[in-house]
C-alpha positions in Angstrom: 34.2 11.2 10.3 36.4 11.3 7.5 36.8 14.7 5.1 38.0 12.7 2.0 35.1 10.4 0.4 34.0 9.1 -2.9 30.6 8.7 -2.5 27.9 7.3 -5.2 24.0 6.5 -6.0 24.2 3.5 -8.0 20.8 2.9 -9.9 19.4 0.7 -12.8 19.4 3.6 -14.9 21.8 6.5 -13.9 25.0 6.4 -11.3 26.0 9.5 -10.1 29.6 9.5 -8.1 30.6 12.9 -6.1 33.9 13.6 -4.2 33.4 15.6 -1.2 36.2 17.6 1.2 33.9 18.5 3.9 31.4 16.6 6.3 28.3 18.4 4.6 26.7 15.7 2.4 24.8 18.5 0.6 28.0 19.9 -0.4 30.5 17.7 -2.7 33.3 19.5 -4.4 32.3 17.5 -8.0 29.8 15.3 -9.0 28.6 13.6 -12.4 26.2 11.8 -13.5 26.2 8.6 -15.7 24.1 6.3 -18.1 24.7 3.0 -15.9 23.0 1.3 -18.9 26.3 2.5 -21.2 29.0 0.3 -19.5 29.6 -3.0 -18.7 31.3 -2.7 -15.0 31.1 -0.4 -12.3 34.8 0.0 -11.8 34.9 1.7 -15.6 32.7 4.3 -14.1 35.1 4.9 -11.0 38.0 5.3 -13.1 36.1 7.3 -15.8 34.5 9.5 -12.7 38.2 9.9 -10.8 40.0 10.8 -14.4 37.2 13.1 -15.4 38.2 14.6 -11.7 41.8 14.3 -12.5 41.9 13.3 -8.5 43.4 10.2 -6.8 41.0 7.8 -5.1 40.5 9.2 -1.8 40.7 6.9 1.4 37.1 6.5 2.1 34.3 5.4 -0.1 30.3 4.8 0.4 28.0 3.7 -2.4 24.3 3.4 -2.0 23.1 0.8 -4.4 19.9 -1.0 -5.7 19.7 -4.4 -4.4 20.5 -6.4 -1.5 23.9 -6.6 0.1 24.7 -9.7 1.5 28.4 -10.2 2.7 30.1 -7.1 1.5 28.7 -7.7 -1.9 25.6 -6.6 -4.1 24.1 -7.5 -7.6 22.2 -5.0 -8.5 18.7 -5.8 -9.2 17.9 -4.1 -12.9 21.6 -4.4 -14.1 24.0 -7.3 -15.0 26.7 -5.7 -12.4 28.1 -6.5 -9.3 30.0 -4.6 -6.5 32.3 -6.1 -3.8 33.7 -4.0 -1.4 37.0 -5.9 -0.8 37.5 -5.9 -4.7 36.9 -2.0 -4.6 38.9 -1.7 -1.6 42.0 -3.6 -3.4 41.1 -2.2 -6.9 41.3 1.9 -6.0 43.2 1.6 -2.7 40.6 2.5 -0.3 41.1 2.3 3.1 37.2 1.8 3.8 34.2 1.0 1.7 30.8 0.9 2.6 28.0 -0.5 0.6 24.5 0.6 1.6 21.3 -0.2 0.0 20.0 2.7 -1.5 16.1 3.1 -0.1 18.3 2.7 3.3 20.9 5.7 2.2 17.2 7.4 1.6 16.3 6.5 4.8 19.3 7.8 6.6 18.4 11.3 5.3 14.8 11.5 6.0 15.3 12.9 9.3 17.9 15.7 7.6 15.2 17.2 5.3 14.4 20.3 4.8 10.6 21.5 4.1 11.5 23.3 1.0 12.9 19.4 -0.1 9.4 17.9 0.3 6.0 18.4 -0.9 3.6 17.1 1.6 0.6 14.7 0.0 -1.2 14.5 3.6 -0.2 16.1 6.5 -1.3 13.7 9.2 -0.1 13.9 12.7 3.7 13.4 13.3 4.7 11.2 15.9 8.8 12.2 16.5 9.4 8.7 18.0 7.3 6.7 15.5 8.8 4.6 12.8 9.2 5.8 9.1 8.3 4.0 6.1 10.4 4.9 2.9 9.2 3.8 -1.0 11.5 4.8 -3.8 9.6 4.6 -7.2 12.2 4.9 -10.1 13.6 2.2 -12.6 12.5 -0.3 -9.8 10.5 -0.2 -6.5 12.5 0.1 -3.4 11.5 -0.2 0.5 13.0 0.7 3.6 12.9 2.5 7.0 13.6 4.1 9.9 13.6 3.3 13.4 13.7 6.3 16.3 13.2 6.2 20.0 15.8 7.0 22.7 18.9 6.5 20.6 19.6 8.4 17.0 17.8 7.0 14.3 18.6 4.0 12.3 18.0 3.4 9.0 16.9 0.0 7.7 16.7 -2.2 4.3 14.2 -4.4 3.0 13.4 -6.1 -0.3 9.8 -5.3 -0.2 9.2 -4.3 -3.5 10.0 -7.9 -4.4 6.9 -9.3 -2.3 3.7 -10.3 -4.1 1.5 -7.6 -6.2 -1.8 -7.7 -4.5 -4.4 -6.0 -6.4 -7.3 -3.8 -5.1 -9.5 -3.2 -7.8 -11.2 -5.8 -10.6 -8.7 -3.6 -13.3 -5.3 -4.1 -11.1 -6.6 -8.1 -11.0 -6.6 -8.3 -14.8 -3.3 -6.7 -14.8 -2.1 -9.0 -12.5 -3.6 -11.8 -14.7 -1.9 -10.5 -17.7 1.8 -10.3 -16.1 1.0 -13.4 -14.9 1.4 -14.3 -18.3 4.7 -13.1 -18.8 6.1 -14.0 -15.0 5.8 -16.8 -12.6 5.8 -14.3 -10.1 4.5 -10.9 -10.1 6.0 -8.5 -7.6 5.1 -5.2 -6.6 8.0 -3.7 -9.0 6.5 -5.7 -12.1 3.3 -3.3 -12.0 5.1 -0.4 -9.8 7.9 1.1 -11.1 10.1 2.6 -14.5 10.0 -0.5 -15.9 6.6 -0.9 -14.9 4.3 1.9 -16.4 5.2 1.1 -20.1 3.4 -2.8 -18.9 0.3 -0.7 -17.5 0.3 1.5 -20.7 0.1 -1.9 -22.7 -2.0 -3.6 -20.6 -4.8 -0.9 -21.1 -4.2 -0.7 -25.0 -4.1 -4.0 -25.5 -6.5 -5.8 -22.7 -8.6 -3.4 -21.3 -10.1 -1.6 -24.1 -8.1 1.9 -24.3 -7.2 3.4 -27.5 -3.6 5.5 -27.9 -2.9 8.5 -30.2 -0.8 7.1 -33.0 1.5 9.5 -32.5 1.9 9.2 -29.1 2.3 5.2 -29.4 4.7 5.7 -31.9 6.6 7.7 -29.7 6.5 5.1 -26.8 7.3 2.4 -29.4 10.3 4.4 -30.8 11.7 5.4 -26.8 14.6 3.1 -25.3 13.0 4.2 -22.2 9.3 4.4 -22.5 8.2 5.4 -18.9 9.3 9.1 -19.8 7.1 9.3 -22.4 4.4 8.1 -20.9 4.5 10.4 -18.3 5.1 13.1 -19.9 2.2 12.4 -22.6 -0.1 12.3 -19.4 1.0 15.7 -18.0 0.4 17.3 -21.2 -2.4 16.0 -21.8 -1.8 14.3 -25.0 -3.1 10.7 -24.1 -5.9 9.6 -22.2 -4.5 6.2 -21.6 -1.1 7.4 -20.7 -3.3 9.8 -18.1 -4.9 6.4 -17.1 -1.5 4.3 -17.1 -0.1 7.2 -14.7 -3.1 7.3 -12.5 -2.8 3.3 -12.1 0.5 3.2 -11.0 -0.1 5.8 -8.3 -3.0 3.5 -7.2 -1.0 0.7 -6.7 2.1 3.0 -5.0 -0.6 4.3 -2.8 -1.8 0.8 -2.1 1.9 -0.4 -1.3 2.5 2.8 0.9 -0.8 2.1 2.9 0.6 -1.6 3.2 3.8 -0.5 4.6 2.6 2.2 6.9 0.2 -0.8 8.3 3.4 -2.8 8.8 5.7 -0.6 10.3 2.9 1.4 11.8 4.5 4.6 10.6 3.5 7.1 12.6 6.8 9.2 11.7 5.2 9.4 8.4 5.6 7.6 5.0 8.3 9.1 2.8 8.2 8.8 -1.1 11.3 9.0 -3.1 13.2 8.0 -6.1 12.8 9.7 -9.6 9.3 9.4 -10.4 6.9 10.5 -7.7 8.4 14.4 -8.0 7.4 14.2 -11.7 3.8 13.1 -10.9 3.1 15.2 -8.3 -0.4 16.4 -10.3 -1.3 12.6 -9.5 0.2 12.2 -5.9 -1.9 15.2 -5.0 -4.9 14.0 -6.2 -8.1 12.5 -4.4 -7.4 9.6 -6.0 -4.2 8.5 -4.6 -5.4 9.3 -1.1 -8.6 7.3 -1.5 -6.3 4.3 -2.5 -3.6 5.0 0.5 -6.7 4.9 3.1 -8.3 1.9 1.3 -7.7 -0.6 4.3 -11.1 -1.0 5.6 -11.1 -0.6 9.8 -7.6 1.1 9.4 -8.8 3.5 7.6 -8.7 6.1 10.4 -5.4 4.9 11.3 -3.8 5.8 8.2 -5.5 9.2 8.2 -3.1 9.9 11.0 0.0 8.9 8.9 1.7 11.8 7.2 2.9 11.1 3.4 5.3 13.4 1.9 7.6 13.5 -1.4 11.5 13.8 -1.0 11.8 16.3 -4.1 15.7 16.5 -4.3 17.2 14.5 -7.1 20.5 14.0 -4.6 18.7 12.3 -1.7 19.9 8.9 -2.1 23.8 10.3 -2.9 23.4 12.5 0.2 22.4 9.4 2.1 25.3 7.7 1.1 27.6 10.7 1.7 26.6 10.7 5.2 26.7 6.7 6.0 30.2 7.2 4.3 31.3 10.0 6.6 30.8 7.7 10.1 32.8 5.0 10.4 31.1 2.2 11.6 33.3 -0.8 12.5 30.6 -3.4 13.5 29.0 -2.9 10.2 28.4 -6.0 7.9 28.3 -3.7 4.8 31.5 -1.9 5.6 35.1 -3.2 4.4 38.0 -1.4 6.2 41.6 -2.1 5.3 
């Protein structure tokens, strides 16, 4: 275990960096959050953070990143950034650098979550040895999973959010057709994400017969990031179309969560993380979400047994990055040791 660690949760909208002096992933010595969209290079954020903390670079670094990691490198899906483990080790003098997919990092944390850090959407019947599916809904849609058995739990990444969007209702079919006019390939993330929510809102207004309140429409049009405006208007009851947009987003999330549960036989549960689920809990607790999750024909009864939970802590991915960095793993394809 390493007691000196720099950990990071690197996302398309924000990046959180933290310094650790202990082996407790929940207890960084100092942490800072930055707007990822305001800098051109990840190096600049690390430089700024270490400067803000007036601290030298520690020996070990571990970064959870929104994107697939190949040969110690990753290009972030929703940012023009690239991260390279060897480059970061050389640039800052790290002795060990781990790059981990952000949803994989979230999966590492699942076995350590406390009851207060979760909200139960469907209790189900937990199989302690069963696999766990993880979906992170934020700027994009990430997917990963955790396997458990006789050995210690093992987290795995995937890029399931970039698989095909499969509509489950006539309304969703019309949404798919609308998105096809913009994109040759329509992934689940195109519709189900912080990026996708304004697209859903626009579809409802321009193609599905909904009318927006002029004041709310002006706020959405003026926002650099319209998704929070849509969510806030929906929760405040200010806009029927915003309410429907968030509900439709949650329908798509529920169907995709059901798909993941079937593919993995996730008897250990489905965990919903990222920035959006904790903000839209009233929608996730509603019967409409559960009905969309269970709508799998002959396998609805199986899905009734799958626990569905929301990860409430906004720091969970950071904790996962820290946990990953605290364990030396010489055989890892994503760990560079100097």
